[in-house]
C-alpha positions in Angstrom: -32.6 5.8 8.7 -29.6 6.8 6.5 -28.0 9.8 6.1 -25.9 11.6 3.5 -23.4 14.0 3.1 -24.1 16.7 0.7 -21.9 14.8 -2.0 -23.9 11.6 -1.6 -21.6 9.6 0.8 -23.5 7.6 3.2 -22.4 8.9 6.9 -25.2 7.0 8.9 -26.3 3.3 8.1 -28.0 0.5 9.5 -26.5 -2.7 7.9 -28.0 -6.0 8.6 -27.9 -9.7 7.9 -24.2 -9.6 6.7 -21.5 -12.5 7.5 -18.9 -10.0 9.2 -15.3 -10.8 9.4 -14.3 -9.6 12.7 -10.9 -9.4 14.1 -10.8 -12.9 15.8 -14.0 -14.8 14.2 -16.8 -14.7 11.6 -20.3 -13.4 12.7 -22.6 -15.1 10.4 -25.3 -12.9 10.7 -24.6 -9.6 11.9 -25.9 -6.0 12.2 -23.8 -3.1 12.0 -24.5 0.7 12.8 -22.7 3.4 11.6 -23.3 6.9 13.3 -21.3 9.8 12.3 -18.9 7.6 10.2 -18.0 5.4 12.7 -18.7 2.1 13.5 -21.2 2.4 16.6 -22.3 -1.3 17.1 -21.4 -4.6 15.6 -23.3 -7.8 17.2 -25.8 -10.5 16.0 -28.9 -9.0 14.0 -31.7 -9.3 16.4 -34.8 -11.1 14.9 -37.5 -8.5 13.4 -35.1 -5.4 13.8 -35.1 -3.3 10.4 -31.9 -2.3 8.8 -31.2 0.5 5.6 -29.5 -2.1 3.6 -30.2 -6.0 3.7 -26.7 -7.6 3.0 -28.0 -11.3 3.2 -25.6 -13.7 1.4 -22.7 -11.0 1.4 -19.8 -10.7 3.4 -18.8 -7.6 5.6 -15.0 -6.7 5.9 -13.3 -3.4 6.8 -12.1 -1.7 3.6 -8.8 -2.7 2.4 -5.5 -0.7 3.4 -3.1 -0.8 0.8 0.7 0.2 2.0 2.5 0.0 -1.3 0.6 0.9 -4.9 2.3 1.2 -8.2 -1.2 1.7 -9.8 -0.5 5.3 -10.0 2.4 5.2 -12.1 1.0 2.9 -14.4 -2.0 5.3 -14.8 -0.3 8.3 -15.5 1.8 6.5 -18.4 -0.8 3.9 -19.8 1.6 3.9 -22.8 4.9 4.6 -24.1 5.2 8.5 -24.6 1.7 9.0 -23.3 1.5 10.9 -20.3 -2.0 12.0 -18.8 -3.0 14.9 -16.5 -2.1 13.6 -12.8 -5.8 14.6 -11.4 -7.1 12.4 -14.2 -4.8 10.1 -13.5 -5.6 9.9 -10.0 -9.3 9.7 -10.5 -8.7 6.7 -12.6 -6.6 4.9 -10.2 -9.5 5.6 -7.7 -12.0 3.7 -9.9 -9.8 0.7 -9.9 -8.9 1.0 -6.1 -12.7 1.0 -5.2 -13.5 -2.0 -7.7 -10.5 -3.6 -5.5 -12.4 -3.0 -2.2 -9.3 -0.6 -1.2 -10.3 2.2 0.8 -6.6 3.2 1.7 -4.0 3.4 -0.6 -0.4 4.5 -0.4 0.7 5.2 -3.7 4.4 4.5 -4.3 6.1 7.9 -6.3 9.3 7.2 -7.1 12.0 10.0 -6.1 14.6 9.5 -8.6 15.3 10.4 -12.2 15.6 6.8 -13.7 13.5 3.5 -13.0 14.8 0.9 -10.9 16.3 -0.6 -14.6 17.8 2.7 -15.4 15.6 3.8 -18.0 14.6 7.3 -17.9 11.5 8.4 -16.0 9.3 11.0 -17.8 7.3 13.7 -16.6 5.5 14.5 -14.3 7.6 14.5 -11.1 6.8 12.7 -7.8 6.2 16.3 -6.2 3.9 16.9 -9.1 1.8 13.8 -8.5 1.9 14.0 -4.6 -0.1 17.2 -4.9 -2.5 15.8 -7.2 -3.0 13.4 -4.6 -2.9 15.7 -1.9 -5.9 17.9 -3.6 -8.0 15.1 -5.1 -11.9 15.5 -3.8 -12.3 11.6 -3.6 -14.3 11.1 -0.6 -14.1 7.3 -0.4 -10.7 6.5 -0.7 -7.7 7.8 1.4 -5.0 8.6 -1.0 -1.6 8.7 0.5 1.6 8.8 -0.5 4.4 6.4 -0.1 7.5 8.1 -0.9 10.0 5.9 -2.6 13.7 7.3 -2.3 16.4 5.8 -4.7 19.1 6.3 -2.1 21.6 6.6 -5.2 20.0 9.2 -6.5 21.1 12.8 -5.6 18.3 14.5 -7.7 15.8 12.2 -6.0 17.0 13.1 -2.5 16.7 16.7 -3.3 13.3 16.4 -4.9 12.1 14.5 -1.8 13.8 16.8 0.8 11.8 19.8 -0.9 8.7 17.6 -0.6 8.8 17.0 3.1 9.7 20.3 3.8 6.5 21.8 1.9 4.5 19.1 4.1 5.6 20.9 7.3 4.1 24.4 5.9 0.4 24.7 7.0 -2.0 23.2 4.3 -4.4 25.9 2.8 -7.9 25.5 3.8 -9.3 24.3 0.8 -7.0 21.1 1.9 -7.6 20.7 5.9 -10.9 19.4 5.2 -14.1 19.5 7.4 -15.3 17.1 9.9 -18.3 15.8 7.8 -18.4 15.5 4.2 -14.8 16.0 3.2 -11.7 14.0 3.1 -9.1 14.2 5.5 -5.7 15.8 4.4 -2.9 13.5 4.2 -1.1 16.2 6.6 -2.5 14.3 9.2 -0.1 11.4 9.2 3.7 11.4 9.4 5.2 10.8 5.9 6.0 7.5 5.0 9.2 6.9 3.3 10.4 3.7 1.8 14.5 3.8 1.0 15.7 1.4 -2.1 18.5 0.5 -3.7 18.0 -1.3 -7.2 21.5 -1.6 -7.8 22.3 -4.7 -10.1 24.0 -7.4 -7.8 22.0 -6.9 -4.8 18.8 -7.0 -3.3 16.0 -7.8 -5.9 18.3 -8.3 -8.6 21.2 -10.1 -6.7 21.0 -11.9 -9.9 21.8 -9.2 -12.5 20.4 -11.7 -15.1 17.0 -10.9 -13.8 17.2 -7.4 -15.0 18.1 -8.2 -18.4 15.1 -10.2 -19.0 13.3 -7.3 -17.4 14.7 -5.0 -20.1 14.2 -7.5 -22.9 10.6 -8.2 -22.1 9.6 -4.8 -20.8 11.8 -2.4 -23.1 12.2 -4.5 -26.3 15.9 -4.5 -26.0 18.2 -7.1 -27.4 19.9 -9.7 -25.3 23.1 -7.9 -25.9 21.8 -4.6 -25.5 20.2 -5.6 -22.1 23.4 -6.8 -20.9 25.3 -3.9 -22.2 22.9 -1.7 -20.1 22.8 -3.7 -16.9 26.7 -3.4 -17.0 26.7 0.2 -17.4 24.0 0.8 -15.0 26.1 -1.1 -12.2 29.0 0.9 -13.0 27.1 4.4 -13.1 25.6 3.0 -9.5 28.8 2.2 -8.2 30.0 5.5 -8.5 27.2 7.1 -6.4 28.1 5.1 -3.2 28.7 8.3 -1.1 25.4 9.6 -2.5 24.1 6.6 -0.7 25.6 6.7 2.5 24.7 10.5 2.7 20.9 9.5 1.9 20.6 7.0 4.5 22.2 9.5 7.1 19.8 11.7 6.2 16.8 9.5 6.5 18.0 8.2 10.1 18.0 11.6 11.2 14.7 12.3 9.9 13.6 9.1 11.9 15.3 10.0 15.1 13.1 13.5 15.0 9.8 11.9 14.2 9.6 13.6 10.9 9.1 10.2 8.9 8.2 6.5 9.2 10.9 4.7 7.3 10.6 1.3 5.4 13.4 -0.7 4.0 12.7 -2.2 0.3 14.0 -5.6 -0.8 16.3 -6.5 2.4 18.1 -9.6 1.3 20.0 -10.6 4.5 20.1 -10.6 8.1 23.0 -8.0 7.9 20.9 -5.6 5.5 18.2 -6.1 8.4 20.2 -5.2 11.0 21.6 -2.0 9.0 18.1 -0.8 8.6 17.1 -1.2 11.9 20.0 0.5 13.2 18.7 3.6 11.4 15.2 3.6 12.5 13.4 1.7 9.8 10.2 -0.1 11.4 9.0 -1.7 8.4 11.0 -4.7 6.2 9.1 -4.4 2.8 9.2 -7.4 0.5 12.0 -9.1 2.0 13.4 -11.3 -0.7 14.4 -14.3 1.8 13.1 -16.0 4.8 16.4 -15.2 6.8 15.7 -11.4 6.0 12.1 -12.0 7.2 13.3 -13.8 10.2 16.0 -11.1 11.1 13.2 -8.1 10.5 10.9 -9.9 13.3 13.7 -10.6 15.7 14.3 -6.7 15.4 11.2 -5.9 16.3 10.2 -4.7 12.6 7.0 -5.3 10.6 6.9 -7.1 7.2 5.0 -6.2 4.6 4.9 -8.8 1.7 3.1 -9.0 -1.9 -0.3 -10.1 -2.8 0.8 -10.9 -6.3 3.2 -12.9 -5.0 0.5 -15.0 -2.9 -2.0 -15.1 -6.0 0.8 -16.2 -8.6 1.8 -18.7 -6.0 5.5 -17.4 -6.0 7.6 -14.5 -6.6 8.0 -13.3 -10.4 11.7 -12.5 -9.8 12.4 -15.9 -8.0 12.4 -14.6 -4.2 11.0 -15.9 -1.2 7.4 -17.0 -1.5 5.0 -14.7 0.2 2.8 -17.6 1.3 6.0 -19.2 2.7 6.6 -16.2 4.7 3.0 -16.2 6.1 2.8 -19.6 7.1 5.9 -19.2 9.3 4.3 -16.3 11.0 6.6 -13.7 9.1 4.2 -11.3 7.8 2.2 -8.6 8.9 0.7 -7.2 5.8 0.1 -7.9 2.0 0.3 -5.2 -0.5 -0.8 -4.6 -3.9 2.4 -3.5 -5.4 1.7 -3.8 -9.1 -1.9 -5.4 -9.2 -4.6 -3.5 -6.9 -6.9 -6.5 -7.5 -4.9 -8.9 -5.9 -5.2 -8.1 -2.3 -8.5 -9.4 -1.5 -7.6 -12.8 -3.8 -4.5 -13.1 -2.2 -5.9 -13.2 1.1 -8.6 -15.8 0.1 -6.1 -17.9 -1.6 -4.1 -18.1 2.1 -7.6 -19.4 3.5 -8.1 -21.8 0.5 -4.7 -23.2 0.8 -4.8 -23.7 4.4 -2.4 -21.3 5.3 -4.6 -19.0 7.5 -8.0 -18.6 8.8 -10.2 -15.9 7.2 -9.9 -13.4 10.2 -6.0 -14.1 10.1 -5.8 -13.4 6.2 -8.2 -10.5 6.1 -6.3 -8.7 9.1 -3.0 -8.8 6.6 -5.0 -6.7 4.2 -6.8 -4.6 7.0 -5.4 -3.8 10.5 -2.1 -5.5 9.7 -1.3 -3.5 6.8 -2.8 -0.1 8.9 -0.2 -0.7 11.6 2.5 -0.9 9.2 1.7 3.1 8.6 0.9 4.0 11.8 -3.0 4.1 11.3 -4.8 3.1 14.2 -8.4 4.2 13.4 -9.1 1.6 10.6 -8.7 -1.8 9.6 -11.0 -3.2 12.4 -14.7 -3.8 12.3 -15.2 -2.6 15.5 -16.8 0.2 17.4 -15.2 3.4 17.4 -13.2 2.6 14.2 -13.6 4.3 11.1 -16.6 2.8 9.0 -14.4 2.0 6.0 -16.5 -1.2 4.9 -16.9 -3.2 1.9 -19.4 -5.8 1.0 -18.0 -8.8 -1.2 -19.1 -12.1 -2.9 -16.7 -14.9 -1.7 -18.8 -17.8 -2.9 -16.5 -17.7 -6.5 -12.9 -18.8 -6.9 -12.0 -15.0 -7.2 -13.9 -12.8 -5.0 -15.8 -9.2 -6.2 -16.4 -6.1 -4.6 -20.2 -5.5 -4.2 -20.2 -2.3 -2.5 -18.0 0.2 -0.8 -19.8 2.1 2.1 -18.0 4.9 3.9 -14.8 5.6 3.2 -12.6 8.7 3.6 -15.4 11.2 4.4 -15.2 11.2 8.2 
């Protein structure tokens, strides 16, 4: 019999006749039993056995794990000059995440005073958004923070330092959660930090013209205005080299002491990868070249690529194709980046194009992603794991999510 928590979230469930995507195969007619918010049994559906929910015709997958989502920054500022209440923005983002089948989301919050192209970031600050994520009452999605640090921003470093220090304080009783019926506090995981440097002439903007195009198309600048802005931004950034070195040294100390898990963003060369590995980075996030991805693998780093890159058939900034990285065995996870709905379609395009089997592709958006952020209790449809589950229709060109069951209530 189905059991519900006080807020109506499914806690016990017998789900039958689904096509279940297991870690290494597909079970066509599966029966899955959920007890106390965990997967208690996965196997063939016995003839004549009852179930609470007949999922015949649907595919059953683990809930998707998104290790880099920029959704919240777009929800908080839906139009120029419009800033919404952080708690409303989190609720709005959650609705989009559920529709995409995402049950664990690491929201990228920018600890810097200017955007990656040098335009001012209006309020609220990343610390305020972090608090809104921590205090949400959403029981279906595990909202966590990807702390994105611009290493040439002294303001950003101070803000991040203050935010991380606040995490070391004991959480209030209202945030600690209960074993049943409440979300678990993000305090239960080691903070994840992604360090980045978007100075024109390197990384994602190795060709400064790419940043100029961004400013023309996204900010409405003229060609000359964009060129002048990029030159000003580069000269300003060059003056912050000492800030960069101090920030990287500080981050390395946090990694060595076990206080953070560190990602390196937009690595372009084997030399950059080697330096990142040397300071304790465990994940290469969106490497811009296959050489960088290979070097990351050689250094034992996990590699995250962009799901929108797969859906589009290539990088929007002209960097390496994510499908090429997957084909070469150089990708552990796909992240939504700027399109939450791209994760499952991206995985299925890999299957459709013959790049990966369905279980392999699903692992990129579930267990592989969970490993990147150090979560070993989700991402697999196996006994003992959290019952973060989604039912999906995979019969059309683009999949659709039918139901999200379980979620972050355990």
